[in-house]
DOSE-46375 format. One record per residue: residue in one letter; x negated, y negated, z of N, C-alpha, C in turn. Coordinates in steps of 0.02 Angstrom, whole numbers, plus 50000, padded with zeros to 5 digits. Layout:
# residues N
<r: a; n_u: X; n_v: Y; n_w: Z; ca_u: X; ca_v: Y; ca_w: Z; c_u: X; c_v: Y; c_w: Z> $
...
# end
This chain:
# residues 121
<r: m; n_u: 50961; n_v: 50664; n_w: 50520; ca_u: 50942; ca_v: 50625; ca_w: 50594; c_u: 50869; c_v: 50637; c_w: 50570> $
<r: c; n_u: 50843; n_v: 50711; n_w: 50551; ca_u: 50739; ca_v: 50704; ca_w: 50567; c_u: 50732; c_v: 50661; c_w: 50495> $
<r: v; n_u: 50774; n_v: 50656; n_w: 50448; ca_u: 50739; ca_v: 50634; ca_w: 50368; c_u: 50758; c_v: 50551; c_w: 50399> $
<r: q; n_u: 50800; n_v: 50511; n_w: 50433; ca_u: 50796; ca_v: 50444; ca_w: 50460; c_u: 50729; c_v: 50417; c_w: 50522> $
<r: t; n_u: 50731; n_v: 50488; n_w: 50556; ca_u: 50682; ca_v: 50464; ca_w: 50611; c_u: 50626; c_v: 50468; c_w: 50580> $
<r: k; n_u: 50595; n_v: 50496; n_w: 50516; ca_u: 50537; ca_v: 50522; ca_w: 50512; c_u: 50533; c_v: 50426; c_w: 50457> $
<r: l; n_u: 50595; n_v: 50428; n_w: 50418; ca_u: 50573; ca_v: 50361; ca_w: 50390; c_u: 50572; c_v: 50298; c_w: 50415> $
<r: q; n_u: 50609; n_v: 50294; n_w: 50487; ca_u: 50604; ca_v: 50254; ca_w: 50514; c_u: 50533; c_v: 50235; c_w: 50542> $
<r: f; n_u: 50501; n_v: 50307; n_w: 50573; ca_u: 50422; ca_v: 50284; ca_w: 50605; c_u: 50373; c_v: 50270; c_w: 50544> $
<r: q; n_u: 50371; n_v: 50309; n_w: 50496; ca_u: 50339; ca_v: 50291; ca_w: 50444; c_u: 50337; c_v: 50215; c_w: 50419> $
<r: a; n_u: 50403; n_v: 50190; n_w: 50422; ca_u: 50402; ca_v: 50102; ca_w: 50426; c_u: 50366; c_v: 50075; c_w: 50450> $
<r: v; n_u: 50377; n_v: 50071; n_w: 50521; ca_u: 50346; ca_v: 50076; ca_w: 50573; c_u: 50254; c_v: 50078; c_w: 50572> $
<r: l; n_u: 50227; n_v: 50104; n_w: 50557; ca_u: 50191; ca_v: 50141; ca_w: 50545; c_u: 50149; c_v: 50101; c_w: 50473> $
<r: d; n_u: 50176; n_v: 50091; n_w: 50452; ca_u: 50175; ca_v: 50039; ca_w: 50366; c_u: 50152; c_v: 49976; c_w: 50380> $
<r: q; n_u: 50181; n_v: 49955; n_w: 50433; ca_u: 50165; ca_v: 49891; ca_w: 50476; c_u: 50105; c_v: 49878; c_w: 50508> $
<r: v; n_u: 50070; n_v: 49918; n_w: 50551; ca_u: 50039; ca_v: 49935; ca_w: 50593; c_u: 49977; c_v: 49983; c_w: 50595> $
<r: f; n_u: 49973; n_v: 50018; n_w: 50536; ca_u: 49925; ca_v: 50061; ca_w: 50504; c_u: 49931; c_v: 50078; c_w: 50447> $
<r: p; n_u: 49925; n_v: 50037; n_w: 50386; ca_u: 49964; ca_v: 50064; ca_w: 50334; c_u: 49922; c_v: 50092; c_w: 50286> $
<r: a; n_u: 49857; n_v: 50118; n_w: 50300; ca_u: 49806; ca_v: 50168; ca_w: 50264; c_u: 49827; c_v: 50248; c_w: 50315> $
<r: y; n_u: 49843; n_v: 50276; n_w: 50356; ca_u: 49867; ca_v: 50299; ca_w: 50383; c_u: 49883; c_v: 50379; c_w: 50357> $
<r: k; n_u: 49902; n_v: 50349; n_w: 50291; ca_u: 49958; ca_v: 50443; ca_w: 50283; c_u: 49891; c_v: 50467; c_w: 50255> $
<r: g; n_u: 49836; n_v: 50449; n_w: 50254; ca_u: 49780; ca_v: 50502; ca_w: 50223; c_u: 49726; c_v: 50521; c_w: 50248> $
<r: v; n_u: 49751; n_v: 50519; n_w: 50304; ca_u: 49672; ca_v: 50530; ca_w: 50358; c_u: 49694; c_v: 50606; c_w: 50394> $
<r: f; n_u: 49735; n_v: 50623; n_w: 50395; ca_u: 49736; ca_v: 50714; ca_w: 50430; c_u: 49816; c_v: 50758; c_w: 50379> $
<r: g; n_u: 49806; n_v: 50812; n_w: 50345; ca_u: 49852; ca_v: 50876; ca_w: 50318; c_u: 49906; c_v: 50835; c_w: 50300> $
<r: s; n_u: 49928; n_v: 50836; n_w: 50380; ca_u: 50013; ca_v: 50815; ca_w: 50393; c_u: 50003; c_v: 50741; c_w: 50429> $
<r: m; n_u: 50022; n_v: 50690; n_w: 50413; ca_u: 50075; ca_v: 50624; ca_w: 50471; c_u: 50102; c_v: 50654; c_w: 50514> $
<r: y; n_u: 50125; n_v: 50714; n_w: 50503; ca_u: 50145; ca_v: 50738; ca_w: 50581; c_u: 50131; c_v: 50763; c_w: 50636> $
<r: s; n_u: 50063; n_v: 50828; n_w: 50596; ca_u: 50027; ca_v: 50876; ca_w: 50634; c_u: 50042; c_v: 50848; c_w: 50702> $
<r: g; n_u: 50055; n_v: 50889; n_w: 50740; ca_u: 50001; ca_v: 50852; ca_w: 50853; c_u: 49955; c_v: 50818; c_w: 50832> $
<r: i; n_u: 49905; n_v: 50842; n_w: 50788; ca_u: 49844; ca_v: 50810; ca_w: 50828; c_u: 49839; c_v: 50740; c_w: 50792> $
<r: s; n_u: 49890; n_v: 50743; n_w: 50751; ca_u: 49902; ca_v: 50646; ca_w: 50707; c_u: 49918; c_v: 50626; c_w: 50753> $
<r: l; n_u: 50022; n_v: 50641; n_w: 50762; ca_u: 50046; ca_v: 50629; ca_w: 50805; c_u: 50008; c_v: 50606; c_w: 50879> $
<r: r; n_u: 49969; n_v: 50641; n_w: 50905; ca_u: 49942; ca_v: 50603; ca_w: 50985; c_u: 49870; c_v: 50589; c_w: 50988> $
<r: f; n_u: 49863; n_v: 50589; n_w: 50909; ca_u: 49783; ca_v: 50539; ca_w: 50890; c_u: 49828; c_v: 50442; c_w: 50874> $
<r: l; n_u: 49887; n_v: 50462; n_w: 50866; ca_u: 49929; ca_v: 50401; ca_w: 50863; c_u: 49941; c_v: 50371; c_w: 50932> $
<r: s; n_u: 49950; n_v: 50404; n_w: 50986; ca_u: 49982; ca_v: 50386; ca_w: 51019; c_u: 49951; c_v: 50345; c_w: 51068> $
<r: e; n_u: 49870; n_v: 50341; n_w: 51068; ca_u: 49801; ca_v: 50362; ca_w: 51094; c_u: 49778; c_v: 50285; c_w: 51059> $
<r: f; n_u: 49808; n_v: 50282; n_w: 50971; ca_u: 49758; ca_v: 50222; ca_w: 50955; c_u: 49811; c_v: 50208; c_w: 50895> $
<r: p; n_u: 49885; n_v: 50163; n_w: 50908; ca_u: 49926; ca_v: 50135; ca_w: 50862; c_u: 49917; c_v: 50097; c_w: 50825> $
<r: t; n_u: 49863; n_v: 50059; n_w: 50805; ca_u: 49860; ca_v: 50024; ca_w: 50760; c_u: 49785; c_v: 50020; c_w: 50743> $
<r: s; n_u: 49777; n_v: 49999; n_w: 50670; ca_u: 49729; ca_v: 50006; ca_w: 50640; c_u: 49674; c_v: 49956; c_w: 50692> $
<r: y; n_u: 49700; n_v: 49903; n_w: 50723; ca_u: 49658; ca_v: 49858; ca_w: 50753; c_u: 49615; c_v: 49887; c_w: 50813> $
<r: s; n_u: 49671; n_v: 49947; n_w: 50839; ca_u: 49639; ca_v: 49990; ca_w: 50901; c_u: 49579; c_v: 50029; c_w: 50879> $
<r: v; n_u: 49601; n_v: 50061; n_w: 50811; ca_u: 49525; ca_v: 50105; ca_w: 50787; c_u: 49478; c_v: 50049; c_w: 50782> $
<r: l; n_u: 49488; n_v: 50015; n_w: 50767; ca_u: 49433; ca_v: 49944; ca_w: 50740; c_u: 49387; c_v: 49919; c_w: 50817> $
<r: q; n_u: 49445; n_v: 49926; n_w: 50872; ca_u: 49406; ca_v: 49909; ca_w: 50947; c_u: 49372; c_v: 49980; c_w: 50954> $
<r: t; n_u: 49366; n_v: 50022; n_w: 50939; ca_u: 49343; ca_v: 50089; ca_w: 50965; c_u: 49264; c_v: 50114; c_w: 50920> $
<r: d; n_u: 49225; n_v: 50115; n_w: 50954; ca_u: 49147; ca_v: 50144; ca_w: 50929; c_u: 49152; c_v: 50213; c_w: 50902> $
<r: e; n_u: 49136; n_v: 50230; n_w: 50842; ca_u: 49145; ca_v: 50302; ca_w: 50810; c_u: 49143; c_v: 50365; c_w: 50886> $
<r: d; n_u: 49092; n_v: 50352; n_w: 50920; ca_u: 49077; ca_v: 50407; ca_w: 50949; c_u: 49141; c_v: 50426; c_w: 51009> $
<r: s; n_u: 49146; n_v: 50377; n_w: 51015; ca_u: 49247; ca_v: 50369; ca_w: 51065; c_u: 49283; c_v: 50403; c_w: 51026> $
<r: l; n_u: 49296; n_v: 50389; n_w: 50983; ca_u: 49337; ca_v: 50406; ca_w: 50926; c_u: 49298; c_v: 50479; c_w: 50914> $
<r: k; n_u: 49281; n_v: 50476; n_w: 50927; ca_u: 49274; ca_v: 50571; ca_w: 50903; c_u: 49254; c_v: 50623; c_w: 50963> $
<r: a; n_u: 49265; n_v: 50580; n_w: 51018; ca_u: 49266; ca_v: 50607; ca_w: 51083; c_u: 49338; c_v: 50613; c_w: 51105> $
<r: k; n_u: 49372; n_v: 50578; n_w: 51093; ca_u: 49442; ca_v: 50558; ca_w: 51083; c_u: 49451; c_v: 50630; c_w: 51056> $
<r: m; n_u: 49435; n_v: 50629; n_w: 50999; ca_u: 49489; ca_v: 50710; ca_w: 50938; c_u: 49467; c_v: 50756; c_w: 50973> $
<r: k; n_u: 49429; n_v: 50767; n_w: 51000; ca_u: 49397; ca_v: 50816; ca_w: 51028; c_u: 49440; c_v: 50842; c_w: 51077> $
<r: e; n_u: 49450; n_v: 50786; n_w: 51125; ca_u: 49501; ca_v: 50781; ca_w: 51190; c_u: 49576; c_v: 50810; c_w: 51156> $
<r: l; n_u: 49599; n_v: 50776; n_w: 51120; ca_u: 49649; ca_v: 50791; ca_w: 51088; c_u: 49656; c_v: 50853; c_w: 51030> $
<r: l; n_u: 49626; n_v: 50882; n_w: 51012; ca_u: 49658; ca_v: 50931; ca_w: 50961; c_u: 49647; c_v: 51025; c_w: 51004> $
<r: s; n_u: 49695; n_v: 51042; n_w: 50994; ca_u: 49744; ca_v: 51099; ca_w: 51027; c_u: 49692; c_v: 51141; c_w: 51017> $
<r: s; n_u: 49670; n_v: 51170; n_w: 51083; ca_u: 49625; ca_v: 51229; ca_w: 51114; c_u: 49650; c_v: 51282; c_w: 51074> $
<r: k; n_u: 49699; n_v: 51297; n_w: 51048; ca_u: 49701; ca_v: 51384; ca_w: 51006; c_u: 49687; c_v: 51367; c_w: 50942> $
<r: r; n_u: 49659; n_v: 51303; n_w: 50921; ca_u: 49632; ca_v: 51284; ca_w: 50857; c_u: 49595; c_v: 51243; c_w: 50831> $
<r: g; n_u: 49537; n_v: 51273; n_w: 50844; ca_u: 49469; ca_v: 51214; ca_w: 50864; c_u: 49474; c_v: 51215; c_w: 50808> $
<r: r; n_u: 49412; n_v: 51145; n_w: 50776; ca_u: 49377; ca_v: 51113; ca_w: 50727; c_u: 49320; c_v: 51132; c_w: 50729> $
<r: s; n_u: 49315; n_v: 51126; n_w: 50694; ca_u: 49210; ca_v: 51115; ca_w: 50658; c_u: 49205; c_v: 51020; c_w: 50689> $
<r: e; n_u: 49132; n_v: 51027; n_w: 50700; ca_u: 49107; ca_v: 50945; ca_w: 50715; c_u: 49128; c_v: 50909; c_w: 50627> $
<r: d; n_u: 49104; n_v: 50980; n_w: 50570; ca_u: 49113; ca_v: 50923; ca_w: 50504; c_u: 49203; c_v: 50886; c_w: 50493> $
<r: w; n_u: 49218; n_v: 50942; n_w: 50528; ca_u: 49302; ca_v: 50915; ca_w: 50515; c_u: 49340; c_v: 50859; c_w: 50562> $
<r: i; n_u: 49308; n_v: 50879; n_w: 50623; ca_u: 49295; ca_v: 50788; ca_w: 50644; c_u: 49273; c_v: 50726; c_w: 50639> $
<r: n; n_u: 49214; n_v: 50745; n_w: 50602; ca_u: 49160; ca_v: 50689; ca_w: 50599; c_u: 49199; c_v: 50646; c_w: 50513> $
<r: q; n_u: 49252; n_v: 50691; n_w: 50472; ca_u: 49263; ca_v: 50670; ca_w: 50405; c_u: 49325; c_v: 50639; c_w: 50450> $
<r: r; n_u: 49368; n_v: 50668; n_w: 50498; ca_u: 49443; ca_v: 50629; ca_w: 50512; c_u: 49446; c_v: 50580; c_w: 50540> $
<r: v; n_u: 49382; n_v: 50550; n_w: 50596; ca_u: 49342; ca_v: 50481; ca_w: 50600; c_u: 49306; c_v: 50442; c_w: 50537> $
<r: q; n_u: 49300; n_v: 50465; n_w: 50524; ca_u: 49264; ca_v: 50430; ca_w: 50472; c_u: 49319; c_v: 50417; c_w: 50407> $
<r: r; n_u: 49362; n_v: 50469; n_w: 50392; ca_u: 49455; ca_v: 50428; ca_w: 50383; c_u: 49505; c_v: 50396; c_w: 50387> $
<r: l; n_u: 49469; n_v: 50407; n_w: 50469; ca_u: 49504; ca_v: 50345; ca_w: 50521; c_u: 49473; c_v: 50265; c_w: 50507> $
<r: l; n_u: 49414; n_v: 50284; n_w: 50505; ca_u: 49382; ca_v: 50205; ca_w: 50515; c_u: 49380; c_v: 50184; c_w: 50444> $
<r: d; n_u: 49389; n_v: 50219; n_w: 50396; ca_u: 49395; ca_v: 50205; ca_w: 50319; c_u: 49476; c_v: 50152; c_w: 50311> $
<r: a; n_u: 49524; n_v: 50193; n_w: 50347; ca_u: 49588; ca_v: 50181; ca_w: 50330; c_u: 49597; c_v: 50100; c_w: 50354> $
<r: a; n_u: 49577; n_v: 50110; n_w: 50423; ca_u: 49563; ca_v: 50072; ca_w: 50471; c_u: 49558; c_v: 49985; c_w: 50440> $
<r: k; n_u: 49476; n_v: 49991; n_w: 50389; ca_u: 49487; ca_v: 49933; ca_w: 50378; c_u: 49526; c_v: 49908; c_w: 50301> $
<r: q; n_u: 49547; n_v: 49957; n_w: 50282; ca_u: 49597; ca_v: 49923; ca_w: 50206; c_u: 49665; c_v: 49898; c_w: 50258> $
<r: n; n_u: 49659; n_v: 49861; n_w: 50323; ca_u: 49728; ca_v: 49846; ca_w: 50329; c_u: 49724; c_v: 49763; c_w: 50318> $
<r: p; n_u: 49783; n_v: 49751; n_w: 50283; ca_u: 49782; ca_v: 49702; ca_w: 50240; c_u: 49766; c_v: 49656; c_w: 50297> $
<r: f; n_u: 49809; n_v: 49655; n_w: 50356; ca_u: 49797; ca_v: 49621; ca_w: 50415; c_u: 49761; c_v: 49632; c_w: 50454> $
<r: q; n_u: 49738; n_v: 49545; n_w: 50498; ca_u: 49678; ca_v: 49568; ca_w: 50551; c_u: 49736; c_v: 49596; c_w: 50585> $
<r: q; n_u: 49782; n_v: 49551; n_w: 50621; ca_u: 49812; ca_v: 49605; ca_w: 50680; c_u: 49876; c_v: 49579; c_w: 50664> $
<r: t; n_u: 49947; n_v: 49639; n_w: 50674; ca_u: 49994; ca_v: 49601; ca_w: 50684; c_u: 50017; c_v: 49587; c_w: 50739> $
<r: m; n_u: 50093; n_v: 49550; n_w: 50718; ca_u: 50120; ca_v: 49546; ca_w: 50793; c_u: 50104; c_v: 49547; c_w: 50829> $
<r: y; n_u: 50135; n_v: 49637; n_w: 50824; ca_u: 50100; ca_v: 49640; ca_w: 50911; c_u: 50045; c_v: 49655; c_w: 50920> $
<r: a; n_u: 49980; n_v: 49636; n_w: 50903; ca_u: 49964; ca_v: 49637; ca_w: 50928; c_u: 49923; c_v: 49603; c_w: 51001> $
<r: k; n_u: 49962; n_v: 49530; n_w: 50977; ca_u: 49952; ca_v: 49482; ca_w: 51018; c_u: 50022; c_v: 49498; c_w: 51107> $
<r: f; n_u: 50049; n_v: 49521; n_w: 51108; ca_u: 50050; ca_v: 49556; ca_w: 51181; c_u: 50013; c_v: 49589; c_w: 51220> $
<r: e; n_u: 50003; n_v: 49586; n_w: 51245; ca_u: 49966; ca_v: 49613; ca_w: 51300; c_u: 49973; c_v: 49633; c_w: 51359> $
<r: s; n_u: 49958; n_v: 49725; n_w: 51360; ca_u: 50029; ca_v: 49776; ca_w: 51415; c_u: 49969; c_v: 49798; c_w: 51480> $
<r: p; n_u: 50030; n_v: 49786; n_w: 51542; ca_u: 50002; ca_v: 49775; ca_w: 51587; c_u: 50001; c_v: 49875; c_w: 51583> $
<r: y; n_u: 50037; n_v: 49907; n_w: 51529; ca_u: 50047; ca_v: 49989; ca_w: 51532; c_u: 50005; c_v: 50003; c_w: 51492> $
<r: y; n_u: 49943; n_v: 49985; n_w: 51436; ca_u: 49920; ca_v: 50038; ca_w: 51410; c_u: 49882; c_v: 49999; c_w: 51417> $
<r: p; n_u: 49811; n_v: 49991; n_w: 51461; ca_u: 49782; ca_v: 49948; ca_w: 51422; c_u: 49743; c_v: 49913; c_w: 51387> $
<r: h; n_u: 49708; n_v: 49969; n_w: 51344; ca_u: 49656; ca_v: 49987; ca_w: 51264; c_u: 49690; c_v: 49931; c_w: 51208> $
<r: s; n_u: 49770; n_v: 49952; n_w: 51228; ca_u: 49812; ca_v: 49917; ca_w: 51173; c_u: 49870; c_v: 49850; c_w: 51196> $
<r: s; n_u: 49896; n_v: 49807; n_w: 51124; ca_u: 49904; ca_v: 49768; ca_w: 51172; c_u: 49995; c_v: 49761; c_w: 51164> $
<r: v; n_u: 50023; n_v: 49824; n_w: 51153; ca_u: 50089; ca_v: 49858; ca_w: 51142; c_u: 50079; c_v: 49918; c_w: 51206> $
<r: p; n_u: 50153; n_v: 49886; n_w: 51241; ca_u: 50176; ca_v: 49942; ca_w: 51320; c_u: 50185; c_v: 50016; c_w: 51257> $
<r: r; n_u: 50169; n_v: 50078; n_w: 51303; ca_u: 50172; ca_v: 50116; ca_w: 51301; c_u: 50249; c_v: 50142; c_w: 51261> $
<r: a; n_u: 50299; n_v: 50125; n_w: 51304; ca_u: 50364; ca_v: 50143; ca_w: 51298; c_u: 50378; c_v: 50140; c_w: 51200> $
<r: s; n_u: 50364; n_v: 50069; n_w: 51212; ca_u: 50364; ca_v: 50050; ca_w: 51121; c_u: 50362; c_v: 50101; c_w: 51066> $
<r: y; n_u: 50295; n_v: 50116; n_w: 51071; ca_u: 50276; ca_v: 50155; ca_w: 51013; c_u: 50263; c_v: 50232; c_w: 51050> $
<r: r; n_u: 50292; n_v: 50248; n_w: 51095; ca_u: 50288; ca_v: 50313; ca_w: 51113; c_u: 50270; c_v: 50379; c_w: 51046> $
<r: i; n_u: 50253; n_v: 50413; n_w: 51042; ca_u: 50267; ca_v: 50458; ca_w: 50986; c_u: 50194; c_v: 50530; c_w: 51017> $
<r: g; n_u: 50273; n_v: 50566; n_w: 51000; ca_u: 50275; ca_v: 50649; ca_w: 51016; c_u: 50305; c_v: 50674; c_w: 50986> $
<r: t; n_u: 50296; n_v: 50751; n_w: 50959; ca_u: 50317; ca_v: 50796; ca_w: 50902; c_u: 50410; c_v: 50803; c_w: 50962> $
<r: e; n_u: 50413; n_v: 50768; n_w: 51009; ca_u: 50488; ca_v: 50789; ca_w: 51045; c_u: 50536; c_v: 50742; c_w: 50999> $
<r: h; n_u: 50480; n_v: 50663; n_w: 50989; ca_u: 50505; ca_v: 50634; ca_w: 50946; c_u: 50535; c_v: 50614; c_w: 50877> $
<r: i; n_u: 50481; n_v: 50662; n_w: 50865; ca_u: 50465; ca_v: 50676; ca_w: 50754; c_u: 50501; c_v: 50734; c_w: 50750> $
<r: c; n_u: 50553; n_v: 50769; n_w: 50706; ca_u: 50557; ca_v: 50812; ca_w: 50710; c_u: 50501; c_v: 50848; c_w: 50637> $
<r: s; n_u: 50444; n_v: 50921; n_w: 50668; ca_u: 50430; ca_v: 50940; ca_w: 50613; c_u: 50449; c_v: 50977; c_w: 50587> $
<r: g; n_u: 50418; n_v: 50979; n_w: 50504; ca_u: 50428; ca_v: 51027; ca_w: 50477; c_u: 50415; c_v: 51045; c_w: 50394> $
# end
């Protein structure tokens, strides 16, 4: 089941954020999943300025494992580069307005991502 869940997750991610795979060391790491829960599509990353992305990255990082400014800057640059590589300007999901999650176009429940939903390992 765990493998099937990861494959399904990756299939959806390939549709909404195709170049995301290389941004973090592990696509299923805590910071990666938390970041995707806030910015689930390349479009949502591109709609956010670089300073806001850095601030959100700092906020989402586990306090147990601090990261340097350089690490944060590199990941944000990778995110922006990955978002710009998206072959689609917007996916079909970007057409829907969400009353549940203001800066996203998809209801939060439909893309809720977290370690409890995807097996890590």
